[in-house]
C-alpha positions as CSV (number, residue, x, y, z in Angstrom):
1,M,99.5,123.5,33.3
2,S,96.8,125.2,34.8
3,N,95.7,128.5,34.5
4,I,95.6,131.3,37.3
5,F,91.7,131.3,37.4
6,W,91.4,127.3,37.4
7,K,92.4,124.6,39.6
8,A,92.9,121.0,37.8
9,K,90.0,118.4,39.0
10,T,89.9,115.2,38.6
11,Y,87.1,113.2,38.8
12,K,86.2,109.5,39.5
13,L,85.5,107.2,36.1
14,F,83.0,104.8,36.0
15,N,82.5,101.6,34.1
16,G,78.6,101.2,34.4
17,E,78.3,100.9,38.5
18,Q,81.8,100.2,39.0
19,E,84.5,102.8,39.9
20,V,87.5,101.7,37.3
21,G,89.9,105.4,37.5
22,F,89.9,108.9,37.3
23,F,89.0,111.8,34.6
24,T,91.1,114.8,34.9
25,V,90.2,118.4,33.6
26,D,92.5,121.3,33.3
27,L,93.1,124.8,31.2
28,N,96.2,125.4,29.7
29,K,97.4,129.0,29.2
30,I,95.4,129.9,26.4
31,G,92.1,128.7,28.1
32,D,91.9,125.4,25.8
33,Y,90.8,122.3,28.3
34,E,93.2,119.8,28.6
35,Y,91.9,116.4,29.6
36,D,94.3,113.3,30.9
37,L,92.8,109.6,32.0
38,K,94.0,107.3,34.3
39,F,92.7,103.2,34.6
40,H,93.3,101.6,38.0
41,K,93.8,98.1,36.2
42,K,94.8,97.3,32.8
43,E,91.4,95.0,32.9
44,Y,89.3,97.8,33.6
45,E,90.6,99.4,30.2
46,P,88.5,99.5,27.6
47,W,89.6,97.4,24.3
48,S,89.5,100.3,22.2
49,F,92.1,101.6,24.4
50,S,94.7,99.3,24.1
51,L,94.8,99.0,20.5
52,A,96.1,102.7,20.0
53,N,98.1,103.1,23.3
54,S,100.0,101.2,26.4
55,F,98.2,101.1,29.8
56,N,97.5,104.8,31.2
57,N,99.7,106.1,28.7
58,Y,97.4,107.8,26.0
59,S,98.3,110.5,24.0
60,K,96.4,114.0,24.2
61,A,94.9,113.4,20.8
62,F,93.7,110.4,21.8
63,I,91.7,111.4,25.2
64,K,90.5,114.8,23.1
65,S,88.9,112.6,20.3
66,W,87.6,110.5,23.5
67,V,86.1,113.4,24.9
68,E,84.8,114.6,21.7
69,E,83.0,111.5,21.1
70,R,81.0,112.4,23.9
71,V,80.5,116.0,23.2
72,F,78.1,116.7,20.0
73,P,79.9,119.3,17.8
74,R,79.5,123.0,17.5
75,E,77.7,122.8,14.0
76,R,75.3,120.6,15.4
77,E,71.5,121.4,14.3
78,N,69.3,123.2,16.1
79,I,72.5,123.7,18.7
80,R,70.5,126.6,20.7
81,E,67.6,124.0,22.1
82,I,70.1,121.8,23.1
83,L,72.2,124.2,25.1
84,D,69.0,125.6,26.7
85,Q,68.1,121.9,27.3
86,L,71.7,121.4,29.2
87,G,71.3,124.8,30.7
88,I,74.3,126.2,29.3
89,E,74.4,129.3,27.8
90,E,77.0,128.9,25.0
91,Y,79.1,126.1,23.6
92,D,81.4,125.4,26.3
93,Q,82.9,121.4,25.8
94,F,83.8,120.8,29.4
95,L,80.0,121.9,30.4
96,I,78.3,120.1,27.6
97,L,80.2,116.4,28.6
98,K,79.8,117.8,32.5
99,A,76.1,117.5,32.0
100,R,76.1,114.8,30.2
101,S,78.2,113.1,32.9
102,G,80.7,112.3,30.1
103,R,78.5,109.5,29.0
104,G,78.7,108.3,25.1
105,G,77.3,106.1,22.8
106,M,79.9,103.4,22.1
107,D,80.7,102.3,26.1
108,R,79.6,102.5,29.8
109,L,81.9,105.0,30.8
110,W,80.7,107.6,32.5
111,I,82.7,110.1,34.9
112,D,81.1,111.4,38.3
113,F,81.4,115.1,37.9
114,V,79.4,115.6,41.3
115,S,82.2,115.4,43.9
116,F,85.9,115.8,42.4
117,V,88.5,113.7,43.9
118,N,91.2,116.2,44.5
119,E,92.2,120.4,43.1
120,I,96.1,120.1,41.7
């Protein structure tokens, strides 16, 4: 459900050097980010995903939690310095995710934000 100033974008999702799926970001009507994740094959799906979901049928809450694990919280100590290092003026979950290539500490997944697959 796109907002009129934003078009949903889909990016390639990698595990290490291997492309394993797609990551989509959109804005809803009230300006909150909405995300979606799809893996190309069941064997590319991390085991932690399969514990709570059926293949490629992840709840919005699950994906939101996955994103939040990759982005430091708004309440983080020294947040101004961190945002400055990333070149971000104010806290924005998607911009932080993008600046860090969607990398997290618990797996090897990352998102190629350099080019997008499509605009919806």
